[in-house]
C-alpha positions as CSV (number, residue, x, y, z in Angstrom):
1,M,-19.5,51.7,-34.7
2,T,-20.5,49.4,-32.0
3,E,-18.3,46.5,-31.0
4,Q,-19.6,43.1,-32.1
5,A,-21.2,41.2,-29.2
6,G,-19.1,38.5,-27.8
7,S,-15.8,39.8,-29.2
8,E,-14.2,39.7,-25.8
9,P,-15.0,37.9,-22.5
10,P,-17.9,39.7,-20.7
11,V,-16.3,39.0,-17.3
12,R,-13.5,41.4,-18.1
13,H,-15.7,44.4,-17.2
14,L,-17.1,43.0,-14.0
15,H,-16.5,45.0,-10.8
16,A,-13.9,43.5,-8.5
17,D,-16.6,42.7,-5.8
18,A,-18.8,41.0,-8.4
19,M,-15.8,39.0,-9.7
20,Q,-15.0,37.8,-6.2
21,T,-18.6,36.8,-5.8
22,L,-18.5,34.9,-9.1
23,M,-15.3,33.2,-8.1
24,D,-16.8,32.1,-4.8
25,L,-19.6,30.3,-6.6
26,L,-17.1,28.2,-8.7
27,P,-15.2,25.1,-7.7
28,P,-11.5,25.9,-7.3
29,E,-10.4,24.3,-10.6
30,D,-13.0,26.3,-12.5
31,R,-11.7,29.5,-10.8
32,G,-8.3,28.5,-12.1
33,R,-9.6,28.1,-15.7
34,L,-11.5,31.5,-15.5
35,S,-8.3,33.2,-14.3
36,L,-6.6,32.0,-17.5
37,V,-9.2,33.4,-19.9
38,D,-7.0,36.4,-20.8
39,K,-4.3,38.6,-19.4
40,A,-6.9,40.9,-17.7
41,Q,-8.3,38.0,-15.7
42,Y,-4.8,36.7,-14.9
43,D,-3.7,40.1,-13.6
44,F,-6.9,40.6,-11.6
45,V,-6.3,37.3,-9.7
46,A,-2.6,38.2,-9.1
47,T,-3.6,41.5,-7.3
48,Q,-6.2,39.9,-4.9
49,P,-5.6,38.9,-1.2
50,R,-4.5,35.3,-0.9
51,K,-7.5,34.4,1.3
52,S,-10.1,35.8,-1.1
53,P,-12.0,33.5,-3.5
54,A,-10.0,35.0,-6.4
55,G,-6.7,35.1,-4.5
56,E,-6.9,31.4,-3.7
57,V,-6.4,30.7,-7.3
58,Q,-2.8,32.0,-7.0
59,Q,-1.8,29.0,-5.0
60,L,-3.8,26.8,-7.3
61,R,-2.0,28.0,-10.3
62,E,1.4,27.7,-8.6
63,G,0.7,24.2,-7.4
64,T,-0.9,22.6,-10.4
65,A,-0.4,24.9,-13.5
66,G,-3.7,23.7,-14.9
67,L,-5.8,20.8,-13.6
68,P,-6.2,17.6,-15.6
69,Y,-9.7,16.9,-14.5
70,R,-13.2,18.4,-14.2
71,T,-15.5,18.2,-11.2
72,L,-18.9,16.5,-11.7
73,Y,-21.8,17.0,-9.4
74,T,-24.7,15.0,-10.9
75,Q,-25.3,11.5,-12.2
76,K,-26.7,12.9,-15.5
77,T,-23.6,15.0,-16.1
78,L,-21.4,11.9,-15.5
79,D,-23.5,9.7,-17.8
80,N,-23.4,12.4,-20.5
81,A,-19.6,12.8,-20.1
82,L,-19.1,9.1,-20.7
83,Q,-20.5,9.6,-24.2
84,A,-17.8,12.0,-25.2
85,A,-15.1,10.8,-27.6
86,Q,-12.2,12.1,-25.5
87,P,-11.1,10.3,-22.3
88,L,-13.0,11.4,-19.2
89,H,-10.9,12.7,-16.3
90,F,-13.1,13.7,-13.4
91,A,-13.5,14.2,-9.6
92,P,-16.7,13.9,-7.7
93,G,-17.9,17.2,-6.3
94,A,-19.3,18.0,-2.9
95,G,-21.9,20.5,-1.6
96,P,-25.7,20.8,-1.5
97,A,-26.1,20.2,-5.3
98,A,-23.8,17.1,-5.3
99,E,-25.4,13.7,-5.9
100,V,-24.1,10.2,-5.2
101,L,-22.2,9.3,-8.4
102,V,-22.1,5.7,-9.7
103,L,-19.9,4.6,-12.6
104,R,-22.1,2.1,-14.4
105,H,-20.8,1.5,-17.9
106,E,-18.0,1.8,-20.4
107,A,-16.9,5.3,-21.6
108,V,-16.8,6.0,-25.3
109,G,-13.4,7.6,-24.8
110,G,-11.9,4.6,-23.1
111,E,-10.6,4.3,-19.6
112,V,-12.0,6.8,-17.1
113,H,-9.5,8.6,-14.8
114,L,-10.8,9.3,-11.3
115,Y,-9.3,12.0,-9.1
116,G,-9.9,13.1,-5.5
117,G,-10.1,16.7,-6.5
118,F,-10.3,19.7,-4.1
119,D,-13.4,18.3,-2.4
120,Q,-11.8,14.9,-1.8
121,Q,-15.0,13.2,-2.4
122,P,-15.0,9.4,-3.1
123,L,-16.8,7.6,-5.9
124,L,-19.2,5.6,-3.8
125,R,-19.9,2.8,-6.3
126,M,-18.4,1.4,-9.6
127,E,-20.6,-1.1,-11.3
128,G,-19.1,-1.3,-14.8
129,G,-16.7,0.2,-17.3
130,R,-12.9,0.7,-16.9
131,C,-11.4,3.2,-14.4
132,R,-7.9,4.4,-13.4
133,V,-7.9,5.5,-9.7
134,E,-5.4,8.3,-9.5
135,A,-3.6,9.6,-6.4
136,D,-5.9,10.8,-3.7
137,A,-9.0,9.3,-5.4
138,T,-11.2,6.7,-3.8
139,I,-13.7,4.1,-4.9
140,V,-15.7,2.9,-1.9
141,D,-17.4,-0.2,-3.4
142,L,-16.0,-1.8,-6.6
143,L,-18.9,-4.1,-7.6
144,G,-18.2,-4.5,-11.3
145,G,-16.0,-3.4,-14.2
146,V,-12.3,-3.1,-14.1
147,A,-10.4,-0.6,-11.9
148,H,-6.7,-0.2,-11.7
149,V,-5.0,2.0,-9.1
150,S,-2.2,4.5,-9.5
151,G,-1.8,5.9,-6.0
152,G,-5.5,5.9,-5.1
153,T,-7.7,3.6,-2.9
154,I,-10.3,0.9,-3.3
155,V,-12.1,0.5,0.0
156,N,-14.0,-2.7,-0.8
157,K,-13.1,-4.8,-3.8
158,R,-16.1,-7.1,-4.5
159,S,-15.8,-7.5,-8.3
160,Q,-14.5,-10.6,-10.0
161,S,-12.2,-8.6,-12.2
162,H,-8.4,-8.1,-11.8
163,S,-7.0,-4.9,-10.4
164,E,-3.4,-3.8,-10.7
165,V,-2.3,-1.5,-7.9
166,Q,0.8,0.7,-8.1
167,D,1.7,2.6,-4.9
168,G,-2.0,2.5,-3.8
169,W,-4.4,0.8,-1.4
170,I,-7.1,-1.9,-1.2
171,E,-8.7,-1.8,2.2
172,N,-10.7,-5.0,1.9
173,M,-10.2,-7.6,-0.7
174,Y,-13.3,-9.9,-1.1
175,A,-13.3,-11.3,-4.7
176,G,-11.5,-11.4,-8.0
177,S,-7.7,-10.8,-8.1
178,A,-5.2,-8.0,-7.5
179,G,-1.6,-7.3,-8.1
180,L,0.1,-5.1,-5.5
181,N,3.2,-3.4,-6.7
182,G,5.6,-0.7,-5.5
183,T,4.7,0.4,-2.0
184,S,1.0,-0.7,-2.2
185,W,-0.9,-2.0,0.8
186,C,-3.9,-4.2,1.3
187,S,-5.3,-4.1,4.8
188,T,-7.2,-7.4,4.8
189,V,-7.7,-10.2,2.3
190,H,-11.1,-11.8,3.0
191,G,-11.1,-13.7,-0.3
192,G,-9.9,-13.7,-3.9
193,H,-6.3,-14.0,-5.0
194,V,-3.6,-11.3,-4.4
195,W,-0.1,-11.2,-5.8
196,V,2.3,-9.1,-3.7
197,C,5.5,-7.8,-5.3
198,D,8.2,-5.2,-4.6
199,D,7.8,-3.7,-1.2
200,A,4.1,-4.1,-1.0
201,V,2.4,-5.2,2.3
202,V,-0.7,-7.2,3.3
203,G,-2.0,-6.5,6.8
204,A,-3.9,-9.8,7.3
205,V,-5.3,-12.7,5.3
206,T,-8.4,-14.5,6.7
207,D,-9.4,-16.4,3.5
208,G,-8.4,-16.5,-0.1
209,T,-4.9,-16.8,-1.5
210,V,-1.9,-14.5,-1.1
211,A,1.3,-15.0,-3.1
212,L,4.3,-13.1,-1.7
213,G,7.3,-12.3,-3.8
214,E,10.5,-10.3,-3.8
215,R,10.6,-8.1,-0.6
216,S,6.9,-8.1,0.2
217,R,5.5,-8.6,3.6
218,L,2.5,-10.1,5.3
219,V,1.8,-9.0,8.9
220,H,-0.7,-11.7,10.0
221,A,-1.8,-15.0,8.4
222,R,-5.1,-16.0,10.2
223,G,-6.5,-18.2,7.5
224,G,-6.6,-18.9,3.8
225,H,-3.6,-20.0,1.8
226,V,-0.2,-18.2,1.5
227,E,2.6,-18.9,-0.9
228,A,5.8,-17.0,0.2
229,G,8.8,-16.7,-2.1
230,G,11.7,-14.3,-2.7
231,T,12.9,-12.7,0.5
232,S,9.3,-12.1,1.7
233,L,8.6,-11.8,5.4
234,I,5.5,-13.0,7.4
235,T,5.3,-11.5,10.9
236,E,2.9,-14.0,12.5
237,V,1.0,-17.1,11.5
238,S,-2.0,-18.1,13.6
239,G,-4.1,-20.0,11.1
240,G,-4.4,-21.1,7.5
241,I,-1.8,-22.9,5.3
242,V,1.5,-21.3,4.5
243,H,4.2,-22.6,2.1
244,L,7.7,-21.0,2.6
245,Q,9.9,-21.1,-0.4
246,S,13.6,-20.1,-1.1
247,E,14.7,-17.3,1.3
248,S,11.3,-16.4,2.7
249,R,10.8,-16.2,6.5
250,I,8.2,-16.4,9.3
251,Q,9.0,-14.6,12.6
252,M,6.4,-16.4,14.8
253,V,4.1,-19.4,14.4
254,I,1.4,-19.8,17.0
255,G,-1.1,-21.8,14.9
256,G,-2.0,-23.0,11.4
257,T,0.1,-25.2,9.2
258,V,3.4,-24.3,7.7
259,R,5.4,-26.1,5.0
260,A,9.0,-24.9,5.1
261,Y,11.2,-25.7,2.0
262,E,14.9,-25.5,1.5
263,G,16.3,-22.1,2.3
264,S,13.3,-20.8,4.2
265,T,13.3,-20.0,7.9
266,V,10.9,-20.1,10.9
267,D,12.4,-18.0,13.6
268,E,10.1,-19.1,16.4
269,A,7.2,-21.6,16.7
270,T,5.2,-22.0,19.9
271,G,2.2,-23.6,18.3
272,G,0.8,-24.9,15.0
273,V,2.1,-27.7,12.8
274,I,5.3,-27.3,10.7
275,H,6.4,-29.6,7.9
276,A,10.1,-29.0,7.4
277,E,12.0,-30.1,4.3
278,D,15.8,-30.6,4.0
279,G,17.6,-27.3,4.1
280,A,14.8,-25.5,6.1
281,T,15.7,-23.8,9.4
282,V,13.2,-24.0,12.3
283,T,13.3,-23.0,15.9
284,A,10.5,-24.7,17.8
285,Y,9.2,-24.5,21.4
286,R,6.8,-26.5,23.5
287,G,3.3,-26.4,21.9
288,A,4.5,-26.7,18.4
289,T,4.6,-29.9,16.3
290,V,7.4,-30.3,13.8
291,H,7.4,-33.0,11.1
292,L,10.9,-33.6,9.6
293,H,10.8,-34.6,6.0
294,G,14.4,-35.6,5.5
295,T,17.5,-35.7,7.7
296,Q,19.0,-32.3,6.8
297,V,16.5,-30.0,8.5
298,N,18.2,-27.3,10.7
299,L,16.1,-27.7,13.8
300,T,16.6,-26.1,17.1
301,D,14.2,-27.9,19.5
302,H,13.1,-26.3,22.8
303,G,10.5,-29.0,23.9
304,A,8.5,-29.2,20.7
305,T,6.8,-32.4,19.5
306,V,9.1,-33.6,16.8
307,I,8.1,-36.4,14.3
308,Q,10.6,-37.9,11.9
309,E,8.8,-38.8,8.7
310,T,10.0,-41.6,6.6
């Protein structure tokens, strides 16, 4: 009696060399899935040299114990996957067959989860829909839709939407709004509105609005508007308008306009204009102009221009 066709995986009977060839044609995560088809496949992988296509799966299984995403190579495959009822978790693929992938619209299954994958390919554009940027994943240009970051990176945020960033990166902020949380980082704010919390850092602001809270930090204020609260720290101000609240602090002012309120501190000012309220602490040198709003400003004057306001 002949065995019914398809009763067991046909790959079970492949010669070892043929199996290695097959493995070499598959993306690493698909090799991992193939190795878990049955015990025979699992045992075959376990006996292969670590540097062989099949043997590489040993480290993959030990490191991930089953991957949460699939690798997509063509725009058609991505568009079709967005029609599935289950949530889409994917990574862009690389290689000769890979196309430039664009996330254009909402997924039927809800928020899409983007991963970097083994190829570490970025998603070059997002124009619509909702996406969660996981660790090691990257969106190069966020033009539309809503993207939140969980350890990943948005290179250029140009959409008008709001993005929450947890322990991730925004390289360039141009529009919309973002909340930086945990150990997140934004390299440059060119526009839009950014709330900075926890231990998050902004490298520079040239335009737009940045609100610093808790232990957050801004390295360089070159323009725009900055509201600093909590115990936040600004390394240098050379332009723009900065309001210092509570226990916030500026290390150096060389330009721009600073309004220092009660409890705030300006360590050193060699330029710019400072409006100091009662209870603020300011150390100013020649080249800086300090307006005193009240009689209880803690001013250390080293040749600055000091104006007592009525």
